[in-house]
VOGU-3710 file (C-alpha; in Angstrom, 3 decimals, decimal comma):
1> mtseasqvsl> 1,342/7,403/126,030  2,103/4,896/128,879  -0,002/1,863/129,121  -1,436/3,335/132,334  -2,319/6,704/130,586  -4,045/4,618/127,852  -6,588/3,265/130,445  -7,842/6,567/131,505  -11,400/7,408/130,303  -10,982/9,643/127,331
11> selpmdnwma> -13,486/11,984/128,917  -10,721/12,815/131,466  -8,316/14,096/128,817  -7,147/17,689/128,910  -9,876/19,370/126,697  -7,586/22,150/125,295  -5,093/19,365/123,901  -7,381/16,059/123,744  -6,405/15,120/120,176  -2,594/15,274/121,150
21> hlpsalwdtp> -3,456/13,058/124,325  -5,367/10,228/122,208  -3,974/6,980/122,343  -1,794/5,810/119,502  -4,413/3,175/118,564  -6,673/6,007/117,329  -3,911/7,889/115,281  -4,593/5,914/112,085  -8,385/6,038/112,526  -9,987/8,253/109,759
31> lcymaipgsh> -11,351/11,415/111,519  -14,504/10,839/109,523  -14,851/7,607/111,569  -14,163/9,272/115,183  -16,363/11,110/117,314  -15,708/14,837/117,261  -17,506/17,541/119,276  -18,929/20,669/117,426  -20,481/24,050/117,939  -23,732/24,792/116,336
41> naitycldkn> -23,846/28,616/115,218  -20,281/28,846/116,883  -19,877/32,652/116,448  -23,174/33,962/118,197  -21,596/35,090/121,324  -20,994/38,477/119,895  -24,181/39,659/118,179  -24,429/43,183/117,539  -26,714/44,750/120,105  -26,690/48,168/118,650
51> drspvdltqp> -30,296/49,006/117,705  -28,876/50,459/114,265  -27,908/46,844/113,312  -30,674/45,284/111,203  -32,002/41,760/111,650  -30,604/39,454/109,090  -32,363/39,203/105,684  -33,194/35,514/106,203  -35,665/36,386/108,772  -39,562/36,647/107,838
61> dmlqkldkym> -40,812/39,714/106,264  -43,134/40,291/109,215  -40,201/40,061/111,764  -38,357/42,559/109,593  -41,170/45,025/109,731  -41,989/44,654/113,377  -38,337/45,145/114,273  -38,258/48,367/112,037  -41,164/49,815/113,835  -41,330/48,173/117,144
71> kpiirpfvyk> -37,537/47,481/117,930  -37,378/48,261/121,571  -40,034/45,424/121,887  -38,962/43,047/119,275  -35,072/43,305/119,799  -34,972/41,574/123,224  -36,924/38,527/121,914  -34,565/38,157/118,870  -31,506/38,323/121,109  -32,881/35,748/123,476
81> waiaqessir> -33,459/33,149/120,653  -30,576/34,117/118,462  -27,537/33,480/120,628  -26,451/29,775/120,690  -23,033/30,092/122,278  -22,030/32,292/125,037  -18,452/31,365/124,996  -15,871/32,871/122,688  -14,124/30,958/119,887  -10,865/30,608/122,100
91> eqldsgvryc> -12,929/29,306/125,237  -14,813/26,832/122,824  -11,477/25,559/121,486  -10,003/25,205/124,912  -13,132/23,318/126,028  -12,573/20,740/123,151  -14,583/21,929/120,239  -13,140/20,781/116,968  -16,002/21,448/114,521  -17,212/24,974/113,963
101> dlriahrpnd> -20,443/25,949/111,997  -19,703/29,384/110,494  -22,615/31,256/108,735  -21,103/34,007/106,688  -22,760/37,325/105,564  -22,153/40,645/104,077  -24,225/43,265/105,909  -26,686/45,073/103,723  -25,654/48,664/102,720  -22,013/48,073/103,736
111> rsndlyfyhg> -19,616/49,687/101,266  -16,831/47,875/102,785  -15,911/44,403/102,012  -16,017/43,161/105,597  -17,714/40,009/106,173  -19,510/39,091/109,410  -21,360/35,964/111,064  -25,142/36,074/111,426  -27,985/34,214/113,294  -31,023/36,655/113,582
121> vyttitvqmv> -28,803/39,566/113,728  -24,995/40,171/112,577  -21,994/39,898/114,679  -19,924/42,820/115,844  -16,663/41,103/114,886  -15,511/40,226/111,386  -14,787/36,801/109,940  -11,263/37,782/109,544  -10,819/38,699/113,284  -12,208/35,154/114,188
131> lkeirewldv> -10,141/33,275/111,725  -6,804/35,029/113,206  -8,019/34,113/116,662  -8,391/30,436/115,534  -4,913/30,500/113,880  -3,177/31,926/116,758  -4,818/29,267/119,103  -3,699/26,596/116,623  -0,087/27,786/116,873  -0,114/27,118/120,561
141> hpkevvilsf> -1,838/23,645/120,123  0,140/22,019/117,210  -1,431/18,714/117,333  -5,050/19,869/117,387  -7,279/19,611/114,291  -10,272/21,825/113,598  -12,892/21,693/111,022  -14,480/24,801/109,879  -17,687/24,614/107,829  -18,525/27,774/106,045
151> shflglsqel> -22,151/27,798/104,947  -25,324/29,712/104,786  -23,755/32,385/102,661  -25,928/35,711/102,729  -25,190/38,726/100,441  -21,943/37,492/98,975  -21,129/38,287/95,438  -18,670/36,161/93,547  -15,928/38,725/94,245  -16,604/38,546/98,108
161> hsllvstiks> -16,238/34,833/97,819  -13,030/35,103/96,111  -11,774/37,471/98,692  -13,051/35,239/101,682  -11,337/32,186/100,027  -7,975/34,385/99,784  -8,460/35,370/103,533  -8,762/31,765/104,507  -5,580/30,822/102,594  -3,641/33,683/103,782
171> vfdsklcpkm> -4,467/33,206/107,539  -4,055/29,462/107,793  -1,443/28,893/104,957  0,150/25,674/105,244  -1,980/24,606/108,032  -4,742/23,921/105,431  -5,278/20,454/104,607  -6,033/19,827/100,974  -8,803/17,501/99,802  -7,960/13,808/100,186
181> ecvtlrklws> -9,555/10,562/100,614  -8,474/9,476/104,007  -7,354/11,748/106,828  -6,096/10,677/110,080  -4,234/12,280/112,873  -1,159/10,666/112,099  -1,127/11,820/108,485  -2,058/15,460/109,358  0,694/15,764/112,058  3,270/14,447/109,609
191> qghqvivsye> 2,248/17,176/106,952  1,759/20,041/109,586  -1,980/20,325/108,596  -4,335/21,498/111,348  -7,505/22,908/109,612  -10,053/21,384/107,231  -12,274/23,910/105,450  -15,620/22,769/104,045  -17,174/25,429/101,798  -20,835/25,343/100,690
201> hhianchrel> -20,400/27,073/97,317  -19,298/25,882/93,848  -16,217/27,909/94,259  -14,887/24,928/96,336  -14,518/23,198/92,926  -11,664/25,531/92,039  -9,622/25,205/95,130  -7,902/22,036/96,576  -7,809/23,556/99,978  -11,591/23,762/99,984
211> wfhipywwan> -13,789/20,529/100,905  -17,151/20,030/99,801  -20,072/20,981/102,158  -20,072/18,497/105,002  -23,760/17,263/105,412  -25,561/18,575/108,577  -28,289/16,258/110,038  -30,872/18,850/111,320  -34,009/17,440/112,936  -35,859/20,646/113,054
221> kckaealiee> -37,698/19,956/116,393  -38,274/21,713/119,478  -38,392/18,780/121,748  -35,554/16,398/122,564  -37,738/13,266/122,303  -38,847/14,265/118,561  -35,216/15,163/117,746  -34,046/11,758/119,050  -36,698/9,962/117,197  -35,735/11,731/114,043
231> ferrkqngrp> -32,130/10,875/114,150  -32,902/7,011/115,195  -34,739/6,996/112,043  -32,063/8,658/109,828  -29,407/6,049/111,349  -31,430/3,243/110,028  -30,785/4,501/106,488  -26,770/4,553/107,062  -24,287/7,151/107,651  -22,823/9,326/104,701
241> ggffvtginl> -19,420/8,206/103,470  -17,323/10,832/104,700  -17,573/13,538/107,313  -20,986/14,315/108,520  -22,643/16,293/111,580  -25,478/15,189/113,727  -26,778/18,381/115,163  -28,492/17,857/118,623  -29,507/21,670/118,401  -33,147/22,227/118,992
251> tedlkyicsh> -35,107/24,346/116,761  -37,812/26,718/118,294  -40,752/27,940/116,284  -42,895/31,135/116,514  -45,723/28,944/118,406  -43,017/27,808/121,007  -41,625/31,141/121,453  -44,978/32,811/121,942  -46,161/30,229/124,461  -42,845/30,597/126,416
261> pteslkdmvm> -42,626/34,351/126,431  -40,163/34,526/129,401  -37,862/31,903/128,113  -34,698/31,942/126,019  -32,949/29,421/123,590  -30,676/28,626/126,474  -33,458/27,779/128,790  -34,713/25,674/126,292  -31,406/23,874/125,493  -30,310/23,432/129,098
271> stypmllswv> -33,594/21,888/130,205  -33,286/19,170/127,638  -29,472/18,387/127,825  -29,838/15,597/130,277  -31,938/13,614/127,900  -29,898/14,427/124,772  -26,685/13,472/126,553  -28,201/10,074/127,662  -28,778/9,515/124,029  -25,298/10,645/122,928
281> kqqkpgsntg> -23,809/8,316/125,603  -25,414/5,337/123,686  -24,122/6,391/120,396  -20,930/4,875/118,512  -18,530/6,312/116,021  -16,971/4,354/113,252  -18,001/3,258/109,586  -21,083/0,815/110,220  -24,700/1,846/109,633  -25,894/3,951/112,728
291> slniiagdfv> -22,480/5,293/113,542  -22,256/8,957/114,172  -19,133/11,329/113,405  -19,469/14,977/114,447  -21,973/15,957/116,957  -22,867/19,606/117,303  -24,777/21,476/119,692  -25,728/24,594/121,460  -24,292/26,098/124,386  -21,725/23,277/124,125
301> tesrfiptvi> -19,367/24,546/127,106  -22,122/24,576/129,615  -22,625/20,955/130,333  -20,761/17,636/129,870  -21,375/17,626/126,270  -17,851/17,906/124,870  -16,336/15,131/127,145  -19,315/12,816/126,425  -18,658/12,979/122,750  -14,870/12,505/123,114
311> alnenllnrt> -15,440/9,497/125,321  -17,398/7,752/122,568  -14,078/7,103/120,713  -13,514/4,449/123,682  -15,674/2,405/121,377  -12,967/2,195/118,662  -10,490/0,826/121,150  -10,149/-2,794/122,210  -10,087/-2,110/125,911  -12,410/-1,846/128,808
321> iipep> -12,864/1,353/130,574  -13,663/1,494/134,212  -16,767/3,753/134,217  -16,818/6,995/136,420  -18,194/6,633/139,705
//
């Protein structure tokens, strides 16, 4: 990078290639000390709206019964509050997302070995299809690194876990970064690695390519003020040692949904983004107590969330940024 280019605010970098355009002063910074934008419930843009598709088995018994007998009334509510991203995985990556929260399920009564994503209901596209899309995107963006967090497994037998791990290995092959102490962009680029996979299951112990589950700070709040208060309290106790996620995703409860019958998750999220982004702008990455690492949210392509998170890495540089007008 030229000295002139290095003075550009990081929020102005091309979002599809922002890692490739970072100043060289950040190439040796451990990724767990950098600010990385993430997508909460990344694959919910393609939930199955076919009424024959059941609600997922993590939903309360009452909802499952109501859905079974009052589907035309219940389903619209489920969809309105289950969709957390409207952009496809390719669009999210193009917009700068580098951490994806992936929740994996085997659909009940499905005799195939196909796996899907889920949130309220199951997706129409399989896990393998999405992983291949990510691989194709990485082939065209050789200096970008993605962190894929596989968790909240639902209905997977040991055999299905083994099949999923085999699929991950065959799709990403040499792009997979094995577990290691200190991961930097320079190290990943030199070895051709572009994918870090965390896996919330003990099978991760048996595979060097699977990192242990990345902690996710979840506030479980439906109001921005309460969420911020919870994270400020957690920050005082210090950050975890490696990668970790701060999820600024709000969580609706039944009381909130019933008192806002015409709203959706997107309405709730977009109305609170100004306050949440003001808080994000005050955060700093790094190794110190109170530092943040991955910051994940809902509807991440719909606001200035992603460039705001990337710009936090300016705190790691010894230079003065001229603020945007």
